[in-house]
N, C-alpha and C positions, 0 to 999 in steps of 0.2 A: 504494500500500500504506500503510495507516494505522498509525501508531505512537502509543502512549499513555504512553510514559515514555522517559527516558534514564538510563543507568547509567554512572557513572565507574568504570573498572576500572584498578587500579594494583597496584604490587608489594607495598606494605605494609612496615612496619618497626616495631621495638620501641619502646615508649614508657616502659619502666621497665627498670632493670638486670636484674631477674629475668626479663624477656621475651627477653633477648638470645639465650641458648643455645637455647630452644625455637624462636624465630624462625629462627635459622640452621639448625636441624635440619629445619625445613619447607623452607627454600630449597634445601638440598643433598641432600635425601633421594634415594637411588638414584644419586647422581652420582659416588661414589667420591672425594670430596674428603678429603684427608688430615686427621687430627685436628689436626695442628699448624697447618694453614692455618685451620681453624675457630677455634682458640684465638687466632691472630693477628688475624683479622677481629673476633672478639669484643672484643679489646682496643681496636680502633678505635672501636667503639661506646661502650665504657666511657670513652674519652677525652672523650666528649660526654655523660656522665652516663647512658649506657645508652639514650639517646633518639635515634632517627633523625629527621631533619627532615621526612621524606617524608609522614608522616601529616598534620602540620599544613599542609604545602604542598597536600595534597589538600583539606583543609578550606577553605583559602583559595581554591583554584580552584573548589570546589563553590559557595562563597558568591558568587564573581564570576560564575559561569555562571548561577546562579539570578537574580541581579540583571540580567544581560544579557538573559536570556530574558524576564523580566518587562517590561523596557524596550522590547522588540521584539514584545510581544504573543504570545509563544510559551507556551501554557498546557500545559506538559509537566512533570511532577514529575521531579526528578533525584535518583537514588540513588547510593550509593557502596559498592563492595565490592573487597576486596583478594585477591591471589593467596596471600600468605604470612602475613598477620597481620590482626588484627581492625580493622575489620569484615570478616570473611571473606565471600567471594563467595557461598557457599551460603546463609549466613544472610541476606544481602541479597536474594537471589533468592526466598527463602521470604517475606520481608517484602513484596516486590513482588507475589507471588502473593496474599498475604492482603489486600493493598490493591486487588486486582482488576485488576492490570496483565496485559494479554494479549499485547502485542507491544512490545518495547523496542529501542532502539538503544544500543550500547555504544561509549563513547569510551575507548580504551585510551591510557594515558600513555606510549606509545612510537610514534615517528614512522615506524619502518622495518619492512621485511619481515624474515623470518628465523624460526628456530625459537623462540628465547627471547623475541624482540621482537614476534612476531605469532602464530605457530602455537600456542605454549604457552598464550597467552591464549584462543584459540579452544577449545583443549582444556579449559581451566579453566571456560569458560562452559558447555561441553557437560557437564562433570562436575557442575557446580553444578546445572544443570537436572535431570540424572539423579538427584541426591541429593534434590531437592525433590519430584520425582515428576511424574506426567502433567499436573498442573495448573500446572506451572511455565510462566512466560511464554516465548514465543519471543524470543530475543535475537540480533539481527544486529549484527555488529561494523562500525563505520564504517571507511572506507578509510584506508590509510596516507597520511601527510601530510608526508613529508620535503621536498617541494618547494612546499608551499603558502605563499603570501606571509605568512600569519599566523604561520608557524613560522620562515621564513627571515629576514624583516625584523627581528624582535627580536634574532636572532643578529647580523645585520649591524650594528645600532645598538650592540649590546654590544661588538663588536669595535672599532668606531670610538671608543667611549667609553674602552675600554682603551688604545688607541693614543694617545689624547689625554693620558694620564697619563705617557707615556714621553718621554724627551729627544728633541726633534725633530731635534737635531743628529746623532742616531744613526739617523735614519729609514732610510738606505740599508743599514744593517747590522741591520735588524729583520726578524724572520721570524714568520709566522703558523703556529701549530701547532694543527690541529683534532684532537680526540680523540673516541673512542667506545669502548664496552665491547668488549673482545676476545672472540672466540668460537673454538671449535676449528676448525681449517682444514677438517676433514671436514664440519662443519656449514656453514661458509661456502660450500663448493663446491656444496651442495644447497639453498641458501637462495633458492628461487623456482622457477617453472616452467622457466626457462632456466638456472638455476644462478647462484650469485654475486650474488643480488639484494641482500642486505644490504650488502655492500661497495660495489656499484655505486651504490646509493641514497646512501650516505654520501659517496662521491666526488662525486656530483652536488651534494649539499648544500654540501660544502666549496667546490666550484667556484663555486656561486651566491653564497655568503656572501663569499668572497674577492673575486670580481669586483665586487661592490657596495660592499664596505667598504674595500678597499685594493688596487686593481688593479695598483699599482706594486710590491707586495711578493710575494716568493715564499711558498709555503705547502706544508705537508705534512699528510697524514692519518696519524695514528698511533693506538695502542691503549692501553687502560688496564684495570685491574680484573680481570686474569686470576685465575681461582679454581680451575681444574681440576687434575687429577693432573699432576705434573711431566713425565711421559713422553709426554703427549698434546700434539701440536703445536697451538699457537694462533696467531691472527693477530699479526704483529709488524711493526714494532718497538714495544716498550713505550715509553711517553712518556718515562720516565726514561732509558732507553738512548738514545733519540733526542736528548734534550737534551744528553747527553754528547758527541755528535758535532758539535754546532753551533759551539762556539768555534774549532775547528780550521779551519772554513771562513770565519771572520771575523765570525760573528754575535755581536752584543753584547746584543741585546734580543729578547724573545720575548713574544708574546701567545698564550696558550693558550685556545682556544675549545672548550668541550665540546658540540659539535653533536649528539652522540649522546643528549643528555639534554634533558628539558623543564623541569627544575627543579634547584635546588642541593641535591640530597640527599647522603647520606653519601659515595657514591663520587665526588662532586665535591669536597666540602669536605675529605675525607681524602686521596684519591689525588692531587688537583691542588693544593688550597690548603695541604696539609701536606707530603706526600711530594715531589711535583714541585717545589713552591716551595723545599723544602730542597735538592733536587738543583741547581736553578738557582743558588741562593745559593752553594753549594759551588763551582760552575763559574764564578762571577763574572758571571752573566747577569742583566741587568735582566729582571724577570719580572712579568707581570700576567695574571691569569685573567679572561677575559670572562664576563659573566653569561649566564643562561639565560632562556627566555621566562617561566616562572613564571605570574604573573597579568597579564602585559602585555595591555592591552585588545585588541590585534590578535590575540593568541593565543586569547583568550576568544571574540572574534568569529569566529575560524576554526572553533571547535567548533560554533557556531550555524550557520555556513554548511554544514558537513559534515552536520549534522542536516537542514537544509532541502533539500539537494541529493539526499539518499538516496531519498525517496519519489517523486521526479520525474526519473528518469534521462532525459537528453536535453533536458529543459525548464529545468533549473536549471544555470546556467553553473558549470563547475568551474574555479576559479581555481588555476592551476598555473604555475610558472616553469620547470620542467624538461621533459625530452623522453622520459624512461623511461616504459614502459607502467605503467598503474595499473588497478585493477579493484576492484569492490565485494565480490565473493565469491571466496575463495581455493579452488582445487581441493583435494580431500581429501588428495592425496598431496603437497601443497606443504610445503616446508621441514621435512623429517623431522629427528628428533634425530640426533646423530652416532652413528656405529657404535660399539658397545660392544667391538668387537674391538681397538680401539686401546689 
């Protein structure tokens, strides 16, 4: 099956103070998020001048991908469209149509399955195509990549680098803490054909990174960035609550690795570099946050590999480190949104 373009699909973020509230309205529409929580999150953005790092990170990734494609003789244009802020995906799909693109592959900046991390992007692509009309290009999403070496190995090296900054005399009392975005437990239970796919994939990534980076250290998978109504159960423990339990078990030093993310966007630099770091300081813990893949050449090369493997199933080797099942096309019923009855 021939493809004539690639589109980078991401979350989006505000780039001016006046963008913050309209952006948050897009993100939370129909989700019942309390106004006070929106005001709290808006203040997080204002702490950084009303600018999210994510759009510039997408520009950097886009430039790296274009250079990598050109260096390897891949003559495919690469576009960029966001779920929640400009450039919005429907506008990008319209541009692709006007440029004569007929069939494209979408690389989504989320490694995992689940409603928010996969299904919603599929729905966004379908909605963008519907908005553009019958001449919109067909867009197929590339597979999830939670266990691809190009994603795992940058996280491994980031954890190693973080550990190197800590006091080696405290190695035996150091703990690894992996984080990802929390989701409602009802959504987690339906995240995949067999259920629980989001959490299972994250646990596999945590295992792979820990085994390669520091097999002698214990580790945990915890959650961050909860944003829903207070009465709805979400995956726990929160990273801050988890940190509070560590000193009583003799832990003195913590490396926090945000394996749920591909770049250092606001939920990393606020929730981990600001809030969790402050929690650790209050508790007397040595604390360092490991980096994310960003534009690591191995991560960029991974995108190229995913593009090349898609038109030739069975003929292009799939590099994987894990054992959980993977697939190119998700069934229509996969990863529904949480029940509104909660």
